[in-house]
C-alpha positions as semicolon CSV with decimal commas, in nm:
position;residue;x (nm);y (nm);z (nm)
1;M;0,974;-1,685;-2,342
2;R;1,205;-1,670;-2,042
3;Y;1,077;-1,815;-1,715
4;T;1,227;-1,779;-1,365
5;A;1,113;-1,930;-1,036
6;V;1,232;-1,673;-0,783
7;T;1,318;-1,822;-0,445
8;C;1,403;-1,503;-0,257
9;D;1,240;-1,182;-0,142
10;P;1,247;-0,885;-0,381
11;D;1,520;-0,711;-0,178
12;Q;1,761;-1,000;-0,250
13;F;1,667;-1,049;-0,618
14;E;1,991;-0,927;-0,778
15;E;2,210;-1,038;-0,489
16;A;2,077;-1,395;-0,523
17;G;2,188;-1,405;-0,886
18;F;1,854;-1,340;-1,057
19;T;1,836;-1,106;-1,355
20;L;1,609;-1,001;-1,644
21;R;1,626;-1,074;-2,014
22;Q;1,733;-0,721;-2,107
23;M;2,075;-0,795;-1,954
24;W;2,132;-1,089;-2,188
25;F;2,173;-0,872;-2,495
26;D;2,513;-0,746;-2,608
27;P;2,519;-0,467;-2,516
28;P;2,239;-0,484;-2,253
29;R;1,927;-0,294;-2,354
30;E;1,878;0,049;-2,202
31;T;1,542;0,129;-2,043
32;E;1,387;0,475;-2,068
33;L;1,048;0,389;-1,920
34;L;0,947;0,119;-1,673
35;I;0,568;0,086;-1,663
36;G;0,448;-0,080;-1,343
37;V;0,094;-0,223;-1,344
38;T;-0,035;-0,364;-1,015
39;V;-0,318;-0,618;-1,004
40;S;-0,477;-0,668;-0,661
41;S;-0,801;-0,861;-0,712
42;E;-0,930;-1,172;-0,888
43;D;-1,206;-0,974;-1,062
44;E;-0,972;-0,740;-1,252
45;V;-0,956;-0,939;-1,579
46;E;-1,132;-0,676;-1,786
47;L;-0,963;-0,391;-1,602
48;L;-0,618;-0,534;-1,673
49;S;-0,708;-0,588;-2,039
50;Q;-0,815;-0,225;-2,072
51;T;-0,495;-0,101;-1,912
52;I;-0,259;-0,319;-2,118
53;Y;-0,442;-0,224;-2,438
54;A;-0,393;0,147;-2,364
55;V;-0,031;0,093;-2,256
56;M;0,048;-0,075;-2,587
57;K;-0,119;0,211;-2,776
58;N;0,109;0,455;-2,592
59;I;0,418;0,253;-2,680
60;A;0,308;0,240;-3,046
61;L;0,285;0,620;-3,044
62;L;0,632;0,647;-2,887
63;A;0,767;0,432;-3,170
64;R;0,603;0,657;-3,429
65;L;0,740;0,973;-3,264
66;D;1,083;0,815;-3,245
67;C;1,076;0,742;-3,619
68;R;0,993;1,107;-3,690
69;R;1,205;1,288;-3,431
70;R;1,460;1,025;-3,325
71;I;1,394;1,113;-2,961
72;W;1,552;0,788;-2,841
73;G;1,778;0,715;-3,136
74;G;1,555;0,450;-3,295
75;G;1,423;0,118;-3,168
76;S;1,210;0,288;-2,906
77;W;1,005;-0,021;-2,818
78;R;1,325;-0,181;-2,687
79;K;1,355;0,101;-2,433
80;V;1,018;0,045;-2,265
81;V;0,948;-0,241;-2,024
82;V;0,600;-0,318;-1,891
83;C;0,599;-0,499;-1,557
84;V;0,269;-0,654;-1,445
85;V;0,275;-0,758;-1,078
86;V;-0,015;-0,982;-0,967
87;D;-0,073;-0,998;-0,592
88;G;-0,103;-1,371;-0,530
89;V;-0,165;-1,649;-0,780
90;V;-0,442;-1,798;-0,562
91;Q;-0,649;-1,487;-0,637
92;V;-0,594;-1,500;-1,013
93;D;-0,902;-1,566;-1,219
94;S;-0,858;-1,830;-1,491
95;G;-0,984;-1,573;-1,740
96;M;-0,691;-1,346;-1,660
97;L;-0,445;-1,627;-1,725
98;R;-0,618;-1,702;-2,056
99;V;-0,580;-1,340;-2,163
100;L;-0,212;-1,338;-2,068
101;A;-0,158;-1,674;-2,240
102;A;-0,323;-1,544;-2,559
103;M;-0,071;-1,259;-2,556
104;G;0,210;-1,514;-2,515
105;V;0,309;-1,372;-2,177
106;Y;0,196;-1,670;-1,968
107;R;0,248;-2,040;-2,036
108;E;0,067;-2,311;-1,843
109;G;0,279;-2,582;-1,688
110;L;0,579;-2,367;-1,594
111;F;0,446;-2,242;-1,261
112;K;0,626;-2,375;-0,952
113;R;0,561;-2,358;-0,580
114;R;0,895;-2,505;-0,471
115;V;1,239;-2,558;-0,621
116;G;1,397;-2,840;-0,429
117;R;1,353;-2,749;-0,065
118;R;1,317;-2,378;-0,130
119;E;0,982;-2,203;-0,149
120;V;0,916;-2,002;-0,463
121;M;0,820;-1,644;-0,381
122;A;0,726;-1,537;-0,735
123;N;0,705;-1,683;-1,084
124;V;0,845;-1,440;-1,341
125;Y;0,760;-1,469;-1,713
126;E;0,934;-1,250;-1,972
127;Y;0,813;-1,217;-2,329
128;T;0,803;-0,964;-2,611
129;T;0,460;-0,954;-2,774
130;P;0,283;-0,744;-3,040
131;V;-0,056;-0,886;-2,935
132;A;-0,284;-0,663;-2,728
133;P;-0,594;-0,781;-2,540
134;S;-0,923;-0,641;-2,663
135;A;-1,151;-0,454;-2,427
136;P;-1,486;-0,427;-2,609
137;S;-1,679;-0,294;-2,311
138;L;-1,457;0,014;-2,291
139;E;-1,637;0,248;-2,528
140;I;-1,352;0,493;-2,572
141;K;-1,163;0,555;-2,894
142;L;-0,803;0,580;-2,784
143;T;-0,644;0,658;-3,124
144;P;-0,762;0,736;-3,476
145;D;-0,807;0,447;-3,718
146;S;-0,515;0,578;-3,923
147;D;-0,267;0,515;-3,642
148;P;-0,005;0,242;-3,692
149;P;-0,054;-0,111;-3,552
150;F;0,097;-0,225;-3,225
151;V;0,472;-0,262;-3,198
152;P;0,647;-0,536;-2,997
153;V;0,621;-0,473;-2,622
154;Q;0,857;-0,617;-2,361
155;I;0,650;-0,754;-2,074
156;V;0,762;-0,890;-1,738
157;L;0,482;-1,080;-1,563
158;C;0,542;-1,134;-1,191
159;L;0,296;-1,377;-1,033
160;K;0,348;-1,365;-0,657
161;N;0,278;-1,702;-0,499
162;Q;0,105;-1,557;-0,193
163;P;-0,126;-1,255;-0,172
164;Q;0,037;-0,983;0,034
165;N;-0,046;-0,626;-0,061
166;K;0,027;-0,351;-0,309
167;I;0,319;-0,230;-0,100
168;N;0,488;-0,567;-0,157
169;S;0,409;-0,540;-0,529
170;H;0,595;-0,209;-0,531
171;Q;0,887;-0,381;-0,358
172;W;0,910;-0,625;-0,649
173;L;0,895;-0,336;-0,893
174;F;1,142;-0,100;-0,724
175;N;1,369;-0,333;-0,526
176;A;1,392;-0,632;-0,761
177;F;1,340;-0,519;-1,121
178;A;1,421;-0,146;-1,137
179;P;1,781;-0,180;-1,003
180;I;1,856;-0,415;-1,293
181;L;1,681;-0,215;-1,565
182;K;1,788;0,128;-1,431
183;P;1,510;0,317;-1,612
184;F;1,510;0,690;-1,671
185;A;1,157;0,712;-1,526
186;C;0,892;0,484;-1,377
187;I;0,517;0,515;-1,439
188;L;0,276;0,352;-1,193
189;L;-0,070;0,233;-1,296
190;G;-0,338;0,026;-1,128
191;A;-0,539;-0,227;-1,328
192;G;-0,832;-0,035;-1,473
193;T;-0,643;0,290;-1,527
194;V;-0,653;0,371;-1,900
195;P;-0,384;0,622;-1,998
196;G;-0,453;0,859;-2,283
197;P;-0,270;0,784;-2,611
198;T;0,006;1,045;-2,558
199;S;0,031;1,027;-2,178
200;F;0,359;0,835;-2,157
201;Y;0,533;1,075;-2,392
202;Q;0,402;1,378;-2,202
203;L;0,519;1,239;-1,867
204;W;0,860;1,141;-2,004
205;A;0,903;1,483;-2,166
206;S;0,828;1,661;-1,837
207;F;1,135;1,495;-1,683
208;K;1,350;1,556;-1,989
209;L;1,269;1,927;-2,007
210;D;1,331;2,001;-1,638
211;P;1,601;1,810;-1,444
212;H;1,448;1,926;-1,113
213;V;1,117;1,744;-1,164
214;A;1,117;1,435;-0,943
215;V;0,745;1,351;-0,972
216;A;0,502;1,407;-1,258
217;R;0,132;1,332;-1,220
218;G;-0,128;1,296;-1,491
219;E;-0,487;1,413;-1,471
220;V;-0,776;1,178;-1,397
221;V;-1,090;1,177;-1,615
222;P;-1,392;0,971;-1,499
223;L;-1,597;0,784;-1,759
224;D;-1,909;0,965;-1,634
225;S;-1,842;1,312;-1,773
226;S;-2,116;1,493;-1,582
227;C;-2,004;1,788;-1,373
228;D;-2,119;1,626;-1,049
229;A;-1,924;1,309;-1,125
230;I;-1,610;1,506;-1,206
231;R;-1,635;1,708;-0,884
232;Y;-1,699;1,390;-0,686
233;A;-1,409;1,204;-0,846
234;Y;-1,163;1,489;-0,806
235;A;-1,258;1,549;-0,442
236;R;-1,205;1,184;-0,350
237;S;-0,912;1,105;-0,578
238;L;-0,631;1,238;-0,360
239;V;-0,764;1,055;-0,054
240;K;-0,903;0,729;-0,187
241;Y;-0,798;0,672;-0,544
242;G;-0,422;0,724;-0,549
243;D;-0,376;0,420;-0,774
244;R;-0,616;0,565;-1,033
245;F;-0,375;0,840;-1,127
246;E;-0,081;0,814;-1,359
247;W;0,205;0,860;-1,118
248;S;0,554;0,886;-1,261
249;I;0,885;0,932;-1,086
250;R;1,241;1,001;-1,198
251;Y;1,438;0,688;-1,108
252;A;1,754;0,886;-1,029
253;R;1,558;1,052;-0,746
254;L;1,504;0,712;-0,585
255;Q;1,878;0,647;-0,592
256;Y;1,980;0,978;-0,433
257;W;1,988;1,063;-0,066
258;P;2,235;1,261;0,149
259;K;2,481;1,060;0,354
260;G;2,345;0,954;0,691
261;T;1,979;0,980;0,587
262;K;1,721;0,728;0,471
263;G;1,645;0,700;0,101
264;V;1,308;0,773;-0,059
265;L;1,214;0,407;-0,099
266;Q;1,318;0,315;0,253
267;R;1,106;0,595;0,400
268;Y;0,816;0,505;0,173
269;F;0,811;0,137;0,260
270;E;0,846;0,209;0,632
271;K;0,555;0,455;0,632
272;A;0,335;0,242;0,407
273;E;0,395;-0,072;0,612
274;K;0,325;0,118;0,935
275;R;0,004;0,247;0,782
276;E;-0,092;-0,109;0,695
277;S;-0,007;-0,249;1,039
278;D;-0,206;0,030;1,205
279;G;-0,512;-0,072;1,004
280;D;-0,528;0,249;0,800
281;G;-0,456;0,063;0,477
282;A;-0,700;-0,222;0,509
283;N;-0,840;-0,162;0,162
284;I;-0,519;-0,180;-0,034
285;R;-0,684;-0,162;-0,375
286;D;-0,835;0,177;-0,299
287;S;-0,549;0,308;-0,089
288;A;-0,327;0,595;-0,191
289;D;0,011;0,440;-0,120
290;E;0,153;0,617;-0,424
291;L;0,080;0,947;-0,250
292;I;0,324;0,852;0,026
293;L;0,594;0,767;-0,228
294;M;0,547;1,085;-0,428
295;R;0,547;1,304;-0,117
296;E;0,871;1,143;-0,006
297;A;1,028;1,201;-0,349
298;A;0,921;1,565;-0,376
299;P;0,834;1,694;-0,028
300;Q;0,679;2,038;0,014
301;G;0,944;2,304;0,055
302;A;1,219;2,099;-0,109
303;R;1,479;2,321;-0,274
304;Y;1,594;2,098;-0,558
305;W;1,326;1,838;-0,632
306;T;0,978;1,945;-0,743
307;S;0,653;1,779;-0,848
308;L;0,457;1,866;-1,160
309;R;0,098;1,815;-1,270
310;V;0,089;1,735;-1,641
311;K;-0,261;1,814;-1,766
312;S;-0,195;1,672;-2,113
313;A;-0,116;1,331;-1,959
314;Y;-0,463;1,215;-1,867
315;A;-0,598;0,879;-1,760
316;I;-0,952;0,745;-1,772
317;W;-1,129;0,533;-1,512
318;S;-1,485;0,460;-1,411
319;T;-1,622;0,637;-1,104
320;Q;-1,786;0,304;-1,016
321;A;-1,461;0,106;-1,028
């Protein structure tokens, strides 16, 4: 395990000399997919377990496809990084820490609040684990019994010392970690979103097949499969449940902007923070901040960048979540 007590804001992470374990290898490991999982509430132990379990199933499938088709040239698990950002350690349930410790991702006794006279903003744990949390209450068969076991998964656990909001969690993901990893694409999930077993591959392939796709969005499938529940979930999803979708974005799009204009991330954070300060984003867990980001990355009427709905990349969540 590699542990870092980060004493700066996410915007200064690399500038302050902090880095991630992938850069220690010779040569540094390339990253195709950065999976960002945001945790906003102390009662999301089971939801996080369900999400991580499904994420690891997706990565196992990517490894199997890579062995057959050599889509990434072998060693595919080394090209996926899962970043779990927890919004404030004071809100973390002890059960969540036990689950993360059982996976080897968290170790008690390392956590710090200060380093010398400097306040610690986030505690970052890095570990590669083949152990997935079980989620017995989720009665969904994600893959056939004949599928291969889990492969090692590179996990970055970011425990923020103070609860702020999901916007700040995205700042850690996009402003601190992504510039170091430089992924081909980023996939955003909220705790409790359970991606289908081939979703990551389908989203990644949508970017690979069309260089103009800036944003790819998976479909949402509620656990209650009745027609009324589906209509209800779909009608509310774009307004209230933005974090229940599988949002993915081409990282190169976030790095591109014409001279003299603001970049996608800068516009996103400004609008999202204004929305929060105006009181429109009081319920961060149920907000649709990702919608702002995706609309900035692929605005309507844009000539070059487009957005794509990928029906084969579905995610499951409970309409009562």
